N, C-alpha and C positions, 0 to 999 in steps of 0.2 A: 360634242359632235366631232366625228373624224374630219380632218382638214379637207380631204378630197371631196367628201360628201358635202361639206359646207360650201366649198367653192362651186361645186356643181349646182347646188340649190340656189345659191346667190346668182349664178349665171342664168339658171332657168327662169328665175323671177325677174331679174333686172337686166339681162343681157341685151335686150332690145333697145336699151337706153344708151348703149355704147355705139360708137361709129362703126362702120363696116370694117375699117382697118383694125380698130381695137378688137372687135369680135373675132376677126380672123386670127390675130396673133394670140389672143387669150385662149381661144379654142384649141389652137395648135399646141400651145404649151401645156395648158391645164387639162384639157379634155382628151386630146390625142396623144399626149406625152411625147411630143417631138422635142428634140434638144434645141437649146438656144442657137447653137451653131447652124443647125439645119434650117431654121426659120430665117436667121440672119442671111445665110447664103441665098435662100430663095427670094427674099425681099430686097436684097442688096443693101442691107443696113448692118450695123455692128451688133455683136452679141449683147453689148451693154445697152444698146437701143432697144433690143427685144426685152431684156430684163427690166428696163425702166418702164416700158409699155405695160408689161404684165403687172408690175407693182402699182402703176397708176390705175389700171383697170381694177385691181383688187381694192384699192382705196375707194374708188368710185362705187363699186358694188357694195362694199361695207358701209359706205356713207348712206347709200339708199336704204340699206337695211336698218341702220340706226334711226333713220327718220320714219320709215314706213312699217317696219317690223313684220313684213309679210312672211318671211321664212320662219320666224319665231312662231307666228300664229299658225302657219301650216303644220309645223312639227308638233305643236301643242294639240291641235285639232286631230291630227293623225293618231297621237298617243291616246287621246280621250276616246276616240271611236274604237281603237283597239281594245281599250279597257271595257267598253260597252259590249263589244263582241265576245270578249273573254267571259264576262259575267253571263251573257245570254247562252253561251255554249255549256256552262255549268248547270243550267236549268232547262235543258232541251225538252224535258217532259212537258213543260208549259208551252202550249201552241203560240201564245203571244211572244214568248222568248225566242221561239224558232223564227218568227217573222222579224223580230228585232235583230237577230243574228244575220239574217239575209240582207236586211236593209243596211246594217253596218258594214257588211262585206262589200256591198255595192258602193257605199260611200268611200271605203278604202281604195277600191279599184279606181274610182274617179279622181281621188287625190293623187 
């Protein structure tokens, strides 16, 4: 999985477990692509402090994933529903398959 996508998914699933300060710094660096200098200047801390905070947050988020596997399950489920949808599309002449395709499309939207 691409690193940015992985970091985003980890944050989506476990970000609420970080403190407000951690969330702000992590979002600014990882999601908003601000430089360490920009954030350090804004918060009145060193670039190294920002770097350390991001590393700490990454370790925490990865630790939660190692224990709970929510991102892994989400990605696997999304792939399986995609496969179901693909099979259903190849058999569109069958009315049941058309319904399966619609249901799988709704599931993918909700994920």
